[in-house]
C-alpha positions as CSV (number, residue, x, y, z in Angstrom):
1,X,-7.9,-20.3,13.4
2,X,-7.6,-19.2,17.1
3,X,-4.7,-18.5,19.1
4,X,-5.8,-21.1,21.7
5,X,-5.8,-23.9,19.2
6,X,-2.0,-23.1,18.9
7,X,-1.3,-22.2,22.5
8,X,-2.6,-26.1,23.3
9,X,0.5,-27.5,21.8
10,X,3.0,-25.0,22.4
11,X,6.4,-25.2,20.5
12,X,5.3,-28.0,18.0
13,X,5.2,-27.1,14.3
14,X,1.6,-27.0,12.4
15,X,0.5,-27.1,8.8
16,X,-2.2,-25.3,7.9
17,X,-4.4,-26.5,5.1
18,X,-6.6,-23.5,3.3
19,X,-9.1,-24.0,0.4
20,X,-10.7,-21.4,-1.2
21,X,-13.5,-21.3,-3.8
22,X,-15.6,-19.0,-5.4
23,X,-18.1,-19.1,-8.4
24,X,-20.0,-16.2,-10.7
25,X,-23.8,-16.2,-10.3
26,X,-24.3,-12.8,-12.2
27,X,-22.4,-9.8,-14.8
28,X,-23.4,-6.3,-14.6
29,X,-23.9,-6.9,-18.8
30,X,-26.9,-6.6,-20.7
31,X,-25.8,-9.7,-22.6
32,X,-24.7,-11.9,-20.2
33,X,-21.7,-14.8,-20.6
34,X,-22.7,-18.4,-21.8
35,X,-20.7,-19.6,-18.6
36,X,-19.9,-18.5,-15.8
37,X,-16.6,-18.7,-14.1
38,X,-15.7,-20.6,-11.2
39,X,-12.4,-22.3,-9.3
40,X,-11.0,-23.6,-6.4
41,X,-7.8,-23.7,-4.8
42,X,-5.7,-25.2,-2.0
43,X,-2.3,-24.2,-0.2
44,X,-0.3,-25.5,2.6
45,X,1.0,-23.1,5.3
46,X,3.9,-24.3,8.2
47,X,3.8,-22.7,11.3
48,X,7.3,-23.1,12.8
49,X,7.5,-22.3,16.6
50,X,10.4,-20.0,17.5
51,X,11.4,-19.6,21.0
52,X,11.4,-16.0,22.5
53,X,15.2,-16.6,24.0
54,X,16.5,-17.2,20.4
55,X,16.5,-13.1,19.9
56,X,20.1,-12.1,20.3
57,X,21.3,-8.4,21.0
58,X,23.2,-6.2,18.2
59,X,27.1,-6.5,19.4
60,X,28.3,-3.2,20.5
61,X,31.1,-3.1,18.1
62,X,28.8,-3.3,15.1
63,X,26.7,0.0,16.5
64,X,29.8,1.6,17.1
65,X,31.6,0.3,13.7
66,X,28.3,1.5,11.6
67,X,28.7,4.7,13.2
68,X,32.2,5.3,12.2
69,X,31.6,4.3,8.5
70,X,28.6,6.6,8.2
71,X,30.7,9.5,10.0
72,X,33.5,8.7,7.1
73,X,31.0,8.5,4.3
74,X,29.5,12.0,5.3
75,X,33.0,13.4,5.4
76,X,34.2,11.9,2.0
77,X,30.8,13.4,0.5
78,X,31.3,16.2,2.1
79,X,35.0,16.7,0.7
80,X,33.7,15.4,-3.1
81,X,31.0,18.4,-2.9
82,X,33.9,21.1,-1.7
83,X,36.3,20.2,-4.5
84,X,33.7,20.2,-7.1
85,X,32.8,23.6,-5.8
86,X,29.0,23.1,-4.6
87,X,29.7,25.2,-1.7
88,X,31.1,28.4,-3.4
89,X,28.6,30.8,-3.3
90,X,27.7,33.3,-5.5
91,X,27.8,36.6,-3.7
92,X,25.3,39.3,-4.7
93,X,27.0,42.7,-6.1
94,X,28.5,44.8,-3.3
95,X,27.1,48.4,-3.1
96,X,29.3,50.8,-4.9
97,X,29.3,53.1,-1.4
98,X,31.2,50.2,0.4
99,X,34.4,50.6,-1.6
100,X,34.1,54.4,-1.9
101,X,34.5,54.6,-5.8
102,X,30.8,56.6,-5.8
103,X,31.8,59.2,-3.6
104,X,34.6,59.9,-5.8
105,X,32.7,59.2,-8.9
106,X,30.4,61.6,-8.1
107,X,33.0,64.4,-6.6
108,X,34.3,63.9,-10.4
109,X,31.1,64.7,-12.0
110,X,30.8,67.9,-9.7
111,X,34.1,68.8,-10.8
112,X,33.2,68.2,-14.2
113,X,29.9,70.2,-14.4
114,X,31.7,73.3,-12.1
115,X,33.7,73.8,-15.6
């Protein structure tokens, strides 16, 4: 089967007839089987030509609608994740020195030790 055989008569439908056969001649066993298998089959494939000018462009409005639908879906998923608390992060504990309680505790301990 060659491309040149198709190009001799372009845009004409073809039917390919294919055949295949097999026969087992030996086996990798010490005790060979009594009968070796074999088979034969045929198939047909229809070749339908399509002209290159049959391709059509995707309309621009399809692309615009797809982009808008994707953005709406993304916004909806973000909203759902926000509502169920997915974006709430667990903050690490703050240093005690930032709020001034450590200095007060240290001062109170020093006062108690001095007494």
